[in-house]
C-alpha positions as CSV (number, residue, x, y, z in Angstrom):
1,M,45.0,-63.7,-8.3
2,P,47.6,-62.8,-10.9
3,P,51.1,-61.8,-9.6
4,R,51.8,-58.2,-9.0
5,K,53.1,-56.4,-12.1
6,K,56.7,-55.3,-12.0
7,D,57.4,-51.6,-11.6
8,Y,59.0,-51.4,-15.0
9,E,55.9,-53.0,-16.6
10,I,53.7,-50.4,-15.0
11,I,55.9,-47.5,-16.0
12,E,56.1,-48.9,-19.6
13,D,52.3,-49.1,-19.9
14,F,51.8,-45.6,-18.6
15,N,54.5,-44.3,-20.9
16,K,52.7,-45.8,-23.9
17,K,49.8,-43.5,-23.0
18,G,52.1,-40.5,-22.8
19,L,52.2,-40.5,-19.0
20,N,55.0,-40.7,-16.5
21,V,54.2,-42.3,-13.1
22,L,55.4,-40.2,-10.2
23,D,54.7,-42.7,-7.4
24,V,55.0,-46.3,-8.8
25,E,55.9,-47.5,-5.3
26,N,52.3,-47.0,-4.3
27,Y,51.1,-49.6,-6.8
28,K,49.4,-52.5,-5.0
29,S,46.8,-53.6,-7.5
30,K,45.3,-52.6,-10.8
31,D,42.9,-50.3,-8.9
32,S,45.7,-48.4,-7.0
33,K,45.5,-44.7,-7.7
34,L,48.8,-43.4,-9.0
35,V,49.9,-39.8,-9.6
36,C,51.1,-39.3,-13.1
37,I,52.1,-36.4,-15.4
38,D,51.6,-36.0,-19.1
39,N,54.1,-34.5,-21.6
40,N,52.6,-31.0,-21.1
41,G,53.1,-31.2,-17.4
42,Y,49.5,-31.8,-16.4
43,K,48.9,-34.1,-13.4
44,Y,46.4,-36.9,-13.1
45,L,45.4,-39.5,-10.5
46,L,44.8,-42.7,-12.5
47,T,44.6,-46.4,-11.9
48,Y,46.3,-49.0,-14.0
49,S,42.8,-50.1,-15.0
50,N,42.1,-46.6,-16.3
51,I,45.0,-46.7,-18.8
52,K,44.5,-50.4,-19.8
53,D,40.8,-49.9,-20.6
54,I,40.5,-50.1,-24.4
55,R,37.6,-47.7,-24.4
56,T,39.8,-44.9,-22.8
57,V,40.9,-42.5,-25.5
58,G,42.2,-39.7,-23.2
59,F,42.3,-38.4,-19.7
60,D,40.5,-35.4,-18.1
61,M,43.0,-32.6,-17.3
62,V,40.1,-30.9,-15.5
63,A,37.4,-33.0,-13.8
64,K,35.7,-33.6,-10.5
65,H,37.6,-36.8,-10.1
66,N,41.0,-35.2,-10.8
67,P,42.3,-33.7,-7.6
68,Y,44.9,-31.8,-9.7
69,S,42.3,-29.8,-11.6
70,V,43.0,-26.4,-10.0
71,E,46.8,-27.0,-10.4
72,N,46.2,-27.9,-14.1
73,I,44.0,-24.9,-14.8
74,K,46.7,-22.6,-13.3
75,K,49.3,-24.3,-15.5
76,F,47.1,-23.9,-18.6
77,I,46.7,-20.2,-17.9
78,R,50.5,-19.8,-17.4
79,I,51.4,-21.9,-20.6
80,N,49.0,-20.0,-22.7
81,N,50.0,-16.5,-21.4
82,G,46.5,-16.0,-20.1
83,N,45.7,-12.5,-18.9
84,C,43.8,-13.8,-15.8
85,E,44.3,-15.5,-12.5
86,L,42.5,-18.4,-11.0
87,V,41.5,-17.4,-7.4
88,S,39.6,-20.6,-6.5
89,K,41.4,-23.3,-4.6
90,E,38.9,-26.0,-5.3
91,Y,37.2,-27.4,-8.4
92,I,33.6,-28.6,-7.9
C-alpha cells in the first residue's frame, strides 16, 4: 500500500479542481469522503479518487449522491435573486 498522502498534497490537488477541502483531517485513504466547497460556495462530498479520475470533468452541485443538494439549491436561489423558496428538506 502506498504511503498516506500529506495534507498539503490533498489540499493542492483539490485546489487544482477549484475546490477547497473543509475537513482534510478526515482523509484516511483515496476513498475517504471529504467535504469541500467550490469557488461559488457550493458544497460537495467527494473522495480523492473522484477528483483524480481523468474522466471527471465536473462535479454535481445537485445529485442524489450529494448530501448538500438542498443547501446548494437554496444558495443558487439566493445568489440568483430567485423569487421562490425551497420548502423541501430532502433531495430524492
